[in-house]
C-alpha positions as CSV (number, residue, x, y, z in Angstrom):
1,M,-18.7,-6.8,-48.2
2,R,-19.8,-10.3,-46.7
3,L,-16.9,-10.2,-44.4
4,A,-17.2,-6.5,-43.2
5,R,-21.1,-7.1,-41.0
6,P,-18.8,-10.7,-38.8
7,V,-15.7,-8.3,-38.8
8,A,-17.6,-5.1,-37.2
9,A,-19.8,-7.5,-35.3
10,A,-15.9,-9.5,-33.6
11,L,-14.6,-5.6,-33.4
12,A,-18.2,-4.0,-31.7
13,L,-18.2,-7.4,-29.6
14,A,-14.5,-7.9,-28.4
15,A,-14.7,-3.3,-27.8
16,S,-18.0,-3.9,-25.4
17,V,-15.7,-6.6,-23.2
18,A,-12.6,-4.5,-23.2
19,A,-14.9,-1.7,-21.8
20,A,-15.8,-3.5,-19.0
21,G,-12.3,-2.7,-17.3
22,E,-11.4,-3.7,-14.2
23,A,-14.4,-3.9,-11.3
24,D,-13.7,-0.3,-8.6
25,V,-14.4,0.5,-5.2
26,V,-16.2,3.4,-5.4
27,A,-17.0,3.9,-1.2
28,A,-15.9,1.4,1.7
29,R,-16.0,1.5,5.8
30,A,-15.2,-0.4,8.3
31,E,-17.5,-0.4,11.6
32,R,-16.0,-2.2,14.5
33,Q,-17.6,-4.5,16.7
34,P,-18.9,-5.1,20.2
35,D,-16.5,-8.3,20.2
36,G,-13.3,-5.9,18.5
37,R,-14.2,-7.5,15.1
38,Y,-14.4,-5.1,11.9
39,R,-17.5,-5.2,9.1
40,F,-16.3,-4.2,6.1
41,V,-19.6,-2.4,3.9
42,V,-17.6,-1.9,0.7
43,T,-20.0,-0.6,-2.9
44,L,-18.1,-1.4,-5.8
45,R,-18.9,-0.5,-9.2
46,H,-18.4,-3.0,-12.4
47,A,-20.2,-3.1,-16.0
48,D,-21.1,-6.3,-15.3
49,S,-21.7,-8.3,-19.2
50,G,-23.0,-11.5,-17.2
51,W,-21.4,-15.0,-15.7
52,S,-18.3,-14.3,-18.3
53,H,-17.8,-10.7,-16.6
54,Y,-18.9,-9.7,-13.1
55,A,-17.5,-8.7,-9.7
56,D,-17.5,-11.6,-8.2
57,G,-15.8,-10.4,-5.2
58,W,-13.6,-8.2,-3.0
59,Q,-10.7,-8.2,-0.7
60,V,-9.2,-6.4,3.3
61,L,-6.0,-5.8,2.8
62,A,-3.3,-5.2,5.2
63,P,-0.1,-2.4,3.6
64,D,1.8,-4.5,2.8
65,G,-0.3,-6.6,0.7
66,R,-1.7,-9.4,2.3
67,V,-4.8,-10.3,2.0
68,L,-7.2,-10.7,5.5
69,A,-10.1,-12.0,4.5
70,T,-13.0,-11.4,1.3
71,R,-15.5,-11.0,0.2
72,V,-17.2,-13.8,-2.1
73,L,-20.3,-12.7,-5.1
74,R,-20.9,-15.6,-6.3
75,H,-23.8,-14.4,-9.0
76,P,-23.1,-10.9,-11.3
77,H,-25.8,-7.3,-10.7
78,V,-25.4,-6.6,-14.0
79,D,-29.0,-4.1,-13.6
80,E,-28.1,-3.1,-9.8
81,Q,-25.1,-0.6,-10.1
82,P,-23.1,-0.2,-8.6
83,F,-23.8,-2.9,-5.9
84,T,-23.0,-2.2,-1.6
85,R,-22.7,-5.7,0.0
86,D,-20.7,-6.2,3.9
87,L,-18.4,-8.6,5.6
88,A,-18.9,-9.3,9.3
89,D,-16.7,-10.6,11.9
90,V,-13.0,-9.8,10.7
91,E,-10.4,-10.0,12.3
92,I,-7.8,-7.4,11.7
93,T,-4.3,-7.3,14.0
94,E,-3.8,-4.6,16.4
95,D,-0.5,-3.4,15.0
96,L,-2.9,-2.0,11.8
97,R,-4.5,1.5,11.4
98,R,-5.5,1.2,8.4
99,V,-7.1,-1.3,5.3
100,V,-7.4,-1.4,2.2
101,I,-9.9,-2.4,-0.3
102,R,-9.2,-4.0,-3.9
103,A,-11.9,-5.8,-5.6
104,R,-11.9,-7.8,-8.3
105,D,-13.8,-9.0,-11.7
106,S,-13.9,-12.9,-13.6
107,K,-11.7,-11.7,-16.6
108,H,-8.7,-9.7,-15.2
109,G,-9.3,-10.3,-11.3
110,A,-7.3,-7.9,-8.5
111,G,-7.7,-4.4,-10.1
112,G,-9.6,-1.0,-10.7
113,A,-9.7,1.8,-7.7
114,E,-9.0,1.3,-4.4
115,V,-10.0,2.5,-1.5
116,Q,-8.1,3.1,1.7
117,V,-9.7,2.6,5.2
118,D,-9.2,4.0,8.7
119,L,-9.9,1.4,11.5
120,P,-12.2,2.8,13.5
121,D,-10.7,3.8,17.5
122,R,-7.3,3.3,16.2
123,N,-6.6,6.5,14.8
124,D,-7.8,8.4,17.8
125,R,-11.1,8.9,16.5
126,S,-14.0,7.6,19.2
127,D,-16.3,6.8,17.0
128,R,-17.0,2.7,15.6
129,R,-16.9,3.7,12.0
130,A,-14.8,4.6,9.7
131,G,-14.4,6.0,5.7
132,T,-16.0,6.2,2.7
133,E,-19.7,6.8,1.8
134,P,-21.1,6.3,-1.7
135,D,-21.4,9.5,-3.6
136,P,-25.3,9.7,-4.8
137,A,-24.5,11.4,-7.3
138,A,-22.5,8.6,-8.8
139,K,-25.5,6.4,-8.8
């Protein structure tokens, strides 16, 4: 019986780390800046557990998988889920009409749910913003 408690504790810890899983992009939008570059506003969800396992960034990808820009997140957001951060001054070549936003975490790397974002002013749209908005009920 003495061995059962440490084994149970180890299993519970392993389950909690596994439950954190990969970081998910839950919403993203692009805004065209006056100089033609883009600002991305991205909402992530991840069961950050502290410095050992947290969402540590997100990337703007071309449809072919090339990394166009990276937003580094320098600390865990244990008590702030989901959370939103931006990245401005991203240059996107004129041939692209859409990008993919992919999250990453410190334990699994890239993965989880991705979001495709149409670039404003490049898809027969006259507005300067395009993307998805977070579901208010998702908090």
